[in-house]
C-alpha positions as a Markdown table, in Angstrom:
| # | Residue | x | y | z |
|---|---|---|---|---|
| 1 | Met | 16.7 | -35.9 | -10.6 |
| 2 | Ile | 15.3 | -33.6 | -13.2 |
| 3 | Asp | 12.9 | -30.7 | -12.6 |
| 4 | Ala | 11.0 | -30.4 | -15.9 |
| 5 | Asp | 9.3 | -27.0 | -15.0 |
| 6 | Val | 11.9 | -24.5 | -13.8 |
| 7 | His | 10.4 | -21.0 | -14.0 |
| 8 | Asn | 13.4 | -18.7 | -14.7 |
| 9 | Ala | 12.8 | -15.0 | -15.3 |
| 10 | Ile | 14.6 | -11.9 | -16.5 |
| 11 | Ala | 15.4 | -9.5 | -13.6 |
| 12 | His | 15.2 | -6.3 | -15.7 |
| 13 | Asn | 13.7 | -5.8 | -19.2 |
| 14 | Lys | 17.0 | -4.1 | -20.2 |
| 15 | Asp | 18.8 | -7.5 | -19.6 |
| 16 | Leu | 17.3 | -8.9 | -22.8 |
| 17 | Leu | 18.5 | -6.0 | -25.1 |
| 18 | Pro | 21.8 | -7.5 | -26.1 |
| 19 | Tyr | 19.9 | -10.4 | -27.6 |
| 20 | Leu | 17.3 | -8.5 | -29.5 |
| 21 | Pro | 17.7 | -6.7 | -32.8 |
| 22 | Lys | 17.9 | -2.9 | -32.2 |
| 23 | Val | 14.7 | -2.4 | -34.0 |
| 24 | Trp | 12.8 | -4.1 | -31.1 |
| 25 | His | 14.5 | -2.3 | -28.2 |
| 26 | Asp | 12.0 | 0.6 | -27.9 |
| 27 | Cys | 9.0 | -1.8 | -28.2 |
| 28 | Trp | 10.5 | -4.2 | -25.6 |
| 29 | Leu | 11.3 | -1.5 | -23.1 |
| 30 | Ser | 7.9 | 0.1 | -23.4 |
| 31 | Ala | 5.7 | -3.0 | -23.6 |
| 32 | Gly | 7.7 | -6.0 | -22.6 |
| 33 | Pro | 6.5 | -9.2 | -24.4 |
| 34 | Gly | 3.2 | -7.5 | -25.3 |
| 35 | Tyr | 0.9 | -10.4 | -24.6 |
| 36 | Cys | -2.1 | -10.7 | -22.3 |
| 37 | Gly | -2.6 | -13.6 | -20.1 |
| 38 | Gly | -1.0 | -15.4 | -17.3 |
| 39 | Trp | -2.1 | -17.3 | -14.2 |
| 40 | His | -3.9 | -15.4 | -11.4 |
| 41 | Ser | -4.3 | -16.6 | -7.9 |
| 42 | Pro | -5.1 | -14.8 | -4.6 |
| 43 | Val | -2.0 | -16.4 | -3.0 |
| 44 | Gly | 0.3 | -16.0 | -6.0 |
| 45 | Val | 1.7 | -18.7 | -8.3 |
| 46 | Met | 5.4 | -18.3 | -7.7 |
| 47 | Arg | 7.2 | -20.0 | -4.8 |
| 48 | Lys | 8.1 | -17.6 | -2.1 |
| 49 | Asp | 11.5 | -19.2 | -1.6 |
| 50 | Ala | 12.3 | -18.4 | -5.3 |
| 51 | Ile | 12.5 | -14.7 | -4.5 |
| 52 | Pro | 16.2 | -13.6 | -4.5 |
| 53 | Asp | 17.7 | -12.6 | -1.2 |
| 54 | Gly | 18.0 | -9.0 | -2.3 |
| 55 | Gly | 14.4 | -9.0 | -3.6 |
| 56 | Gly | 13.2 | -9.1 | -7.1 |
| 57 | Ile | 11.3 | -11.4 | -9.4 |
| 58 | Pro | 11.2 | -15.1 | -8.4 |
| 59 | Gly | 13.5 | -17.1 | -10.6 |
| 60 | Ser | 15.5 | -14.1 | -11.8 |
| 61 | Asp | 18.7 | -14.9 | -9.8 |
| 62 | Pro | 20.5 | -18.0 | -11.1 |
| 63 | Gln | 22.8 | -18.4 | -8.1 |
| 64 | His | 19.8 | -18.1 | -5.7 |
| 65 | Met | 18.0 | -20.8 | -7.8 |
| 66 | Leu | 21.0 | -23.1 | -7.7 |
| 67 | Lys | 21.4 | -22.8 | -3.9 |
| 68 | His | 17.8 | -22.8 | -2.8 |
| 69 | His | 16.3 | -25.2 | -5.3 |
| 70 | Phe | 18.7 | -27.3 | -7.2 |
| 71 | Glu | 21.2 | -28.0 | -4.3 |
| 72 | Lys | 18.5 | -28.1 | -1.6 |
| 73 | Tyr | 16.4 | -30.8 | -3.4 |
| 74 | Asn | 19.4 | -32.6 | -5.1 |
| 75 | Ile | 18.2 | -31.7 | -8.6 |
| 76 | Asp | 20.8 | -32.5 | -11.3 |
| 77 | Tyr | 19.1 | -30.9 | -14.3 |
| 78 | Gly | 16.4 | -28.4 | -14.9 |
| 79 | Ile | 14.3 | -27.6 | -18.0 |
| 80 | Leu | 13.8 | -23.8 | -18.1 |
| 81 | Thr | 10.3 | -23.0 | -19.0 |
| 82 | Gly | 10.4 | -19.3 | -18.4 |
| 83 | Ser | 8.2 | -17.0 | -16.4 |
| 84 | Gly | 6.4 | -13.9 | -17.7 |
| 85 | Ile | 8.6 | -13.9 | -20.7 |
| 86 | Leu | 7.2 | -17.3 | -21.8 |
| 87 | Gly | 4.4 | -15.6 | -23.7 |
| 88 | Ile | 6.9 | -13.9 | -26.0 |
| 89 | Ser | 6.7 | -17.1 | -28.1 |
| 90 | Thr | 3.2 | -16.1 | -29.1 |
| 91 | Lys | 4.5 | -13.1 | -31.0 |
| 92 | Ser | 3.8 | -13.7 | -34.7 |
| 93 | Glu | 5.9 | -10.8 | -36.2 |
| 94 | Ser | 8.3 | -12.5 | -38.6 |
| 95 | Gly | 11.1 | -10.0 | -38.0 |
| 96 | Leu | 11.2 | -10.6 | -34.3 |
| 97 | Trp | 13.3 | -13.7 | -34.6 |
| 98 | Glu | 15.5 | -12.6 | -37.5 |
| 99 | Arg | 19.1 | -11.7 | -36.8 |
| 100 | Gly | 19.7 | -8.0 | -37.3 |
| 101 | Asp | 21.5 | -4.9 | -36.0 |
């Protein structure tokens, strides 16, 4: 079985720093992806069983996701679609995706 809409997340903004050019570190830490939008619902849009056992952002703990989603529902593959961070792809600054120090 394939889950084509797995909402993974970053537990802490600092976790992305090793993958960003240093020039973007301050911007990322102060503003995150810097986009407006998202889905709003009075009951929330993330599954309550996706919250890691120790708390935190739903989808931010890969081991919790494997145990409580993939193994529980016999899912063989998942397509990661992101959560929160997904909007970063709307950034148009050309330097954002260039390799740098």
